[in-house]
C-alpha positions in Angstrom: 127.9 86.4 152.6 127.7 84.1 149.7 123.9 84.2 149.6 123.9 88.0 149.8 126.4 88.2 147.0 124.2 85.9 144.8 121.1 87.9 145.6 123.0 91.1 144.8 124.2 89.7 141.5 120.8 88.4 140.6 119.2 91.8 141.4 121.9 93.6 139.3 121.2 91.2 136.4 117.4 91.7 136.8 117.9 95.5 136.9 120.2 95.4 133.9 117.6 93.4 132.0 114.9 95.8 132.9 117.0 98.8 131.8 117.8 97.0 128.5 114.1 96.3 127.9 113.3 100.0 128.6 116.0 101.1 126.2 114.7 98.6 123.6 111.2 99.9 124.0 112.5 103.5 123.6 114.4 102.6 120.5 111.6 100.5 119.0 108.2 102.2 119.7 105.0 100.2 119.2 102.6 100.9 116.3 99.9 103.3 117.5 97.7 105.9 115.9 99.7 108.6 114.2 102.9 106.4 114.0 104.7 106.3 110.7 105.3 102.6 109.8 107.6 100.9 107.3 106.4 97.5 106.3 107.4 94.5 104.2 104.5 92.3 103.1 103.4 89.4 100.9 99.8 89.2 100.1 98.3 85.8 99.2 94.8 84.5 98.3 93.1 81.6 100.1 94.8 79.1 97.7 98.3 80.4 98.7 98.9 82.3 95.4 101.0 85.4 95.8 98.9 88.4 94.7 101.4 91.1 95.6 104.7 91.5 97.5 107.2 94.3 98.2 110.0 91.9 99.4 113.3 93.1 97.9 111.7 96.5 97.0 110.9 99.7 98.8 108.9 99.2 102.0 105.3 100.2 102.3 105.1 103.4 104.3 101.9 104.5 105.9 100.6 106.4 108.9 98.7 104.2 111.4 95.1 105.3 111.9 94.9 107.4 108.7 93.0 104.7 106.7 95.8 104.4 104.2 95.7 100.6 104.3 92.8 98.2 104.6 91.2 98.3 108.1 91.8 94.6 109.0 95.5 94.8 108.4 95.9 98.2 110.1 94.1 96.8 113.2 96.3 93.7 113.3 99.5 95.7 113.2 98.6 97.8 116.2 101.1 97.3 119.0 103.7 95.6 116.8 107.3 96.9 116.9 110.2 97.0 114.4 111.4 93.5 113.7 108.1 91.8 114.6 106.6 89.4 112.0 103.1 88.1 111.8 100.7 86.3 109.4 97.4 88.2 109.3 94.1 86.9 107.9 91.7 89.6 106.7 88.1 88.8 106.0 86.4 90.7 103.1 84.4 92.9 105.4 87.7 94.3 106.8 89.4 94.5 103.4 87.6 95.5 100.2 84.1 94.5 101.2 81.8 91.8 99.8 81.0 91.7 96.1 78.2 94.1 95.3 76.0 92.7 92.6 74.7 96.3 91.9 78.2 97.5 91.1 77.9 96.3 87.6 76.9 98.7 84.8 76.5 98.8 81.1 78.1 101.4 78.9 78.2 102.0 75.1 81.1 100.4 73.3 82.2 103.7 71.9 83.1 104.9 75.4 86.0 102.4 75.6 89.2 102.0 73.6 88.7 99.3 70.9 91.7 97.3 72.1 90.2 97.1 75.6 87.0 95.2 74.4 87.9 91.9 75.9 86.5 90.1 79.0 88.8 90.5 81.9 90.5 93.7 80.7 91.1 96.1 83.6 90.7 99.9 83.0 91.0 102.9 85.2 87.7 104.9 85.4 87.5 108.4 86.8 84.4 109.8 88.5 83.1 113.3 88.1 84.7 114.1 91.4 88.1 113.0 90.2 88.3 109.7 92.1 89.9 106.9 90.2 88.9 103.2 90.3 89.9 100.0 88.6 87.0 98.5 86.6 86.9 95.2 84.8 85.1 94.3 81.6 82.7 91.5 82.5 80.9 91.0 79.2 81.1 92.4 75.6 77.7 92.7 73.9 76.8 93.9 70.4 76.5 97.6 71.2 77.4 97.8 74.9 80.0 96.6 77.4 79.2 95.3 80.9 81.7 96.6 83.4 82.3 95.5 87.0 83.0 98.4 89.5 83.8 96.1 92.4 87.4 96.1 93.6 89.3 93.1 92.1 89.8 91.8 95.7 86.2 92.3 96.9 84.7 89.2 98.4 88.1 87.6 99.0 89.8 86.7 102.3 93.3 88.0 102.2 96.4 86.5 103.9 99.4 88.8 104.7 102.8 87.8 105.8 104.1 91.1 107.3 107.4 92.3 108.9 107.6 95.6 110.6 110.8 97.3 109.4 110.4 100.6 111.3 108.1 102.6 113.5 108.4 106.4 114.2 106.3 107.5 117.1 103.6 110.1 116.4 104.6 113.7 116.7 103.1 115.0 120.0 
């Protein structure tokens, strides 16, 4: 009788644990395509310098699979649940791409505000189609300015410390 009682108790505990795990899974869905995700992150460069962080501020909210964040980070988050934390390394090819040496152009000085004519100044350029992009002044010449159209993080390996704050399952 004692052995049967222990087996029964062990079985009840195991069943209770399985039910609890099922409930936890139901309460905390995994990140999948179409899921709305709330995320806390800190972005660092390869030297450990913090480039950006939203800790203590509003979470980053995005929809998984909609290309709203860089591909390497989105892929690494797949399957995580609320409360999960991870450090993610993203190579340039899965982030902002490699530096494109052809993405440098020369424009007349008159096209830019006079107070922006300094190497390193970042400006927002707008294409004819309305797309906006950050450009940096690379060189100031006598009559022209050389601007770099590469993303500021192009060619860099990025390091993210992420914490999933919430996941809403996709609407089906």
